[in-house]
C-alpha positions as CSV (number, residue, x, y, z in Angstrom):
1,M,-33.2,14.8,-7.5
2,H,-31.3,12.7,-10.1
3,F,-27.6,12.0,-10.1
4,D,-25.3,9.0,-11.7
5,I,-22.3,7.3,-9.9
6,T,-19.9,5.2,-11.6
7,T,-17.5,3.0,-9.9
8,N,-14.9,0.2,-10.9
9,V,-14.7,-1.3,-7.6
10,K,-15.6,-5.1,-7.6
11,I,-15.3,-6.9,-4.5
12,S,-14.7,-10.7,-4.6
13,G,-14.2,-11.5,-1.2
14,L,-12.7,-10.5,2.3
15,Q,-11.3,-12.0,5.4
16,Y,-11.6,-10.7,8.9
17,G,-9.7,-11.0,12.1
18,E,-8.8,-9.5,15.7
19,E,-6.0,-9.9,18.1
20,A,-5.3,-8.6,21.8
21,C,-1.5,-8.6,21.4
22,A,1.3,-9.5,23.9
23,P,3.8,-6.8,24.6
24,C,6.1,-6.1,21.8
25,H,4.5,-8.8,19.3
26,S,5.4,-7.9,15.7
27,F,4.8,-9.3,12.4
28,G,7.4,-8.9,9.5
29,P,9.2,-7.5,7.6
30,F,6.6,-9.0,5.2
31,I,5.1,-8.5,1.5
32,R,1.5,-9.2,0.8
33,D,-0.3,-9.3,-2.6
34,H,-3.6,-7.6,-1.2
35,W,-4.6,-4.7,0.8
36,L,-4.9,-4.7,4.6
37,V,-6.4,-2.4,7.2
38,H,-5.8,-2.6,11.0
39,Y,-8.1,-0.7,13.4
40,V,-6.7,-0.2,16.8
41,R,-9.1,-0.5,19.6
42,S,-6.8,0.2,22.4
43,G,-3.6,0.6,23.6
44,H,-0.6,1.4,21.0
45,G,2.3,0.5,18.8
46,F,4.2,1.2,15.6
47,F,4.2,0.4,12.0
48,R,7.2,0.6,9.5
49,I,6.8,1.4,5.8
50,H,9.3,3.0,3.4
51,G,11.7,2.9,6.5
52,T,9.4,5.5,8.3
53,D,8.1,4.4,11.5
54,Y,4.4,5.7,12.8
55,E,3.3,5.6,16.2
56,V,-0.4,4.4,16.0
57,H,-2.8,4.7,19.1
58,A,-6.6,3.7,19.6
59,G,-9.0,5.4,17.1
60,E,-6.7,5.0,14.3
61,V,-5.6,2.6,11.5
62,F,-2.9,1.8,9.7
63,F,-2.9,0.8,5.9
64,I,-0.7,-2.2,4.5
65,P,-0.7,-2.0,0.5
66,P,0.3,-4.8,-1.5
67,Y,3.8,-5.4,-2.7
68,I,5.5,-3.2,-0.1
69,S,7.5,-4.5,2.8
70,T,5.9,-3.5,5.9
71,Y,6.7,-4.3,9.9
72,Y,4.5,-3.8,12.9
73,E,5.1,-4.2,16.6
74,A,3.1,-3.8,19.9
75,D,4.2,-1.5,22.2
76,R,6.0,-3.1,25.4
77,E,3.7,-1.2,28.4
78,D,0.5,-0.7,26.6
79,P,0.2,-3.3,23.7
80,W,-2.6,-2.7,21.0
81,D,-5.7,-4.7,20.4
82,Y,-7.0,-4.4,16.8
83,Q,-9.1,-5.8,14.2
84,W,-8.1,-6.2,10.7
85,L,-9.9,-6.6,7.3
86,S,-8.8,-7.5,4.0
87,I,-11.1,-7.0,1.1
88,Y,-10.5,-8.7,-2.2
89,G,-11.2,-7.1,-5.7
90,S,-10.6,-4.8,-8.1
91,G,-10.4,-0.8,-8.2
92,L,-9.7,-0.9,-4.4
93,D,-6.5,1.2,-4.9
94,E,-8.6,4.2,-6.0
95,V,-10.9,3.8,-3.2
96,Y,-8.2,3.7,-0.5
97,A,-6.5,6.9,-2.0
98,A,-9.6,8.6,-1.8
99,A,-10.1,7.8,1.7
100,G,-6.5,9.4,2.5
101,L,-4.8,6.1,2.9
102,T,-1.6,5.4,0.8
103,S,1.8,3.9,1.4
104,H,3.1,7.3,2.3
105,T,-0.1,8.7,4.3
106,P,-0.8,4.8,6.1
107,V,-2.0,6.3,9.5
108,R,-4.9,8.2,10.6
109,A,-7.9,8.7,12.6
110,V,-11.2,7.4,11.4
111,S,-14.9,7.8,12.3
112,P,-16.7,5.8,14.8
113,T,-18.6,4.3,11.8
114,V,-15.1,2.1,11.1
115,P,-15.3,0.1,14.4
116,R,-19.1,-0.3,14.2
117,V,-19.0,-1.9,10.8
118,L,-16.0,-4.2,12.2
119,D,-18.1,-5.1,15.4
120,T,-21.0,-6.3,13.2
121,L,-18.6,-8.5,10.9
122,S,-17.3,-9.8,14.2
123,K,-20.6,-10.6,15.7
124,Q,-22.0,-12.3,12.5
125,G,-18.9,-14.3,11.8
126,E,-18.7,-17.4,9.8
127,N,-22.6,-17.5,9.6
128,I,-22.7,-14.1,7.6
129,H,-24.3,-14.5,4.2
130,P,-22.2,-13.6,1.4
131,C,-24.6,-10.7,0.2
132,G,-24.1,-9.3,3.8
133,A,-20.3,-9.7,3.8
134,V,-20.0,-7.8,0.3
135,S,-22.5,-5.4,1.9
136,L,-20.4,-4.6,4.9
137,A,-17.2,-4.5,3.0
138,Y,-18.6,-1.5,0.9
139,A,-19.8,-0.1,4.0
140,F,-16.3,-0.2,5.5
141,L,-14.8,1.3,2.5
142,Q,-17.3,4.2,2.8
143,A,-16.8,4.6,6.6
144,L,-13.0,5.2,5.9
145,A,-13.8,7.7,3.5
146,E,-16.1,9.8,6.1
147,N,-14.6,13.1,7.2
148,V,-11.8,13.1,4.4
149,P,-11.7,16.5,2.4
150,L,-12.5,16.4,-1.1
151,P,-9.1,16.8,-3.2
152,H,-8.2,20.3,-4.5
153,A,-7.4,21.0,-8.2
154,A,-4.3,19.1,-9.2
155,G,-1.0,21.5,-9.1
156,D,2.6,20.4,-9.7
157,K,3.1,18.7,-6.7
158,A,-0.2,16.7,-6.8
159,Y,0.6,15.4,-10.2
160,V,3.8,14.1,-9.1
161,E,2.2,12.6,-5.9
162,R,-0.1,10.9,-8.0
163,A,2.5,9.7,-10.3
164,E,4.4,8.2,-7.3
165,E,1.1,6.3,-6.1
166,Y,0.7,5.1,-9.6
167,L,3.9,3.7,-9.8
168,R,3.5,1.9,-6.4
169,R,0.5,0.2,-7.3
170,S,1.7,-1.0,-10.7
171,L,5.5,-2.2,-9.5
172,Y,4.7,-5.5,-10.3
173,K,4.2,-4.8,-14.3
174,K,5.9,-2.8,-16.8
175,V,5.3,0.9,-16.6
176,T,6.5,3.5,-18.8
177,V,6.7,7.1,-18.8
178,T,3.9,7.3,-21.5
179,D,1.7,5.1,-19.4
180,I,1.9,7.4,-16.4
181,A,1.6,10.5,-18.6
182,A,-1.3,9.1,-20.0
183,Y,-2.9,8.0,-16.3
184,L,-2.6,11.8,-15.5
185,N,-3.7,13.2,-18.7
186,I,-0.8,15.4,-19.3
187,D,2.1,15.9,-21.6
188,R,5.0,13.3,-21.3
189,S,7.8,16.1,-21.4
190,Y,5.7,18.0,-18.8
191,L,5.6,15.1,-16.4
192,T,9.3,14.6,-17.1
193,A,9.9,18.3,-16.2
194,L,8.0,17.9,-12.9
195,F,10.2,14.9,-11.9
196,K,13.3,16.8,-12.4
197,K,11.9,19.8,-10.4
198,H,10.5,17.9,-7.3
199,H,13.2,15.0,-7.4
200,G,15.9,16.1,-9.6
201,I,15.6,13.1,-11.9
202,S,14.1,12.1,-14.9
203,T,10.5,10.0,-14.5
204,Q,12.4,7.0,-16.0
205,Q,15.1,7.3,-13.5
206,Y,12.4,7.4,-11.0
207,I,10.7,4.5,-12.1
208,L,13.9,2.4,-11.9
209,K,14.7,3.7,-8.4
210,M,11.3,2.7,-7.2
211,K,11.4,-0.7,-8.8
212,M,14.9,-1.4,-7.5
213,E,13.9,-0.2,-3.8
214,A,11.0,-2.8,-4.1
215,A,13.4,-5.4,-5.1
216,C,15.7,-4.6,-2.3
217,G,12.5,-5.4,0.1
218,Y,12.1,-8.5,-1.3
219,L,15.5,-9.5,-1.3
220,L,15.4,-8.8,2.5
221,A,12.2,-9.9,3.7
222,T,11.9,-13.0,1.3
223,D,13.7,-16.0,0.1
224,Y,12.4,-15.6,-3.2
225,D,14.8,-16.5,-6.2
226,I,16.0,-13.8,-8.4
227,A,13.6,-14.8,-11.2
228,R,10.6,-14.5,-9.0
229,I,11.7,-11.1,-7.6
230,A,12.4,-9.5,-11.1
231,R,8.8,-10.6,-12.2
232,S,7.5,-8.9,-9.1
233,V,8.8,-5.5,-9.9
234,G,7.9,-5.9,-13.6
235,Y,10.9,-7.5,-15.3
236,E,10.3,-10.7,-17.4
237,D,13.8,-11.1,-18.0
238,T,16.1,-11.8,-15.3
239,F,19.2,-10.7,-16.8
240,V,17.6,-7.3,-17.8
241,F,16.9,-7.0,-14.1
242,S,20.1,-8.1,-12.9
243,H,21.7,-5.4,-15.2
244,A,19.3,-2.4,-14.0
245,F,20.0,-3.6,-10.4
246,K,23.6,-3.3,-10.9
247,T,23.2,-0.1,-12.8
248,L,22.0,1.2,-9.5
249,Y,23.6,-0.2,-7.0
250,G,27.0,-1.4,-8.4
251,I,26.4,-5.2,-7.8
252,S,24.3,-7.8,-8.8
253,P,21.1,-8.5,-6.6
254,T,22.6,-12.0,-5.4
255,V,25.6,-10.2,-4.0
256,W,23.8,-7.3,-2.5
257,R,21.5,-9.9,-0.8
258,K,24.6,-11.8,0.7
259,A,26.2,-8.5,1.8
260,Q,23.0,-7.4,3.7
261,K,22.6,-10.6,5.6
262,Q,26.1,-11.2,6.5
């Protein structure tokens, strides 16, 4: 038997941790610049992303993508005990998506292989050889993908969902409608028609909406100045960012932040 496998995944490092949380222990709202996966060993709590709360129980993971504000809190009566793993590198967004973990599907049950890999990391600790650490990182990603059904052929809705996920991963840079169409390998006008069908707005309007929603998350969750927030959502020119924000919300980002924190 012969087959070829190609992958763009390159792992440059990882961090592991675990915690038996106190009742109502919380973290956030916070925005990270890397991917993070928590595995709940016992107890439960809730995880908030995009304004939606998810109950998370033992045997499940919750997924934290970069550049999106998240919050999580342990249950008052039965607080969770979890392990977490951050893997650093490139190509990881596609791997997590293939494992069924995105910012809109951030919680799911996983196979028993996941805690076994994490327990191995825990036991070896700081004495683990770098090659062993990288090997376990790949093993963890493979374990996440266990029991995930292969995707069906893309239909209209699937194109839109893939476009949305591409945008979420690319909020920190300038993205055009042409970029998204090229990524999906479909015509630009067809993509715009799909967004109008499913969201009632054009692709360009949707890009603006997602970037400004992310900017609102930064305004609320951080003390970043406006120039840094602008760069975080793909705007090098602060004036252009502020104009775009005001176009959508009717007020400047500075005024919006002050109003929300009163």
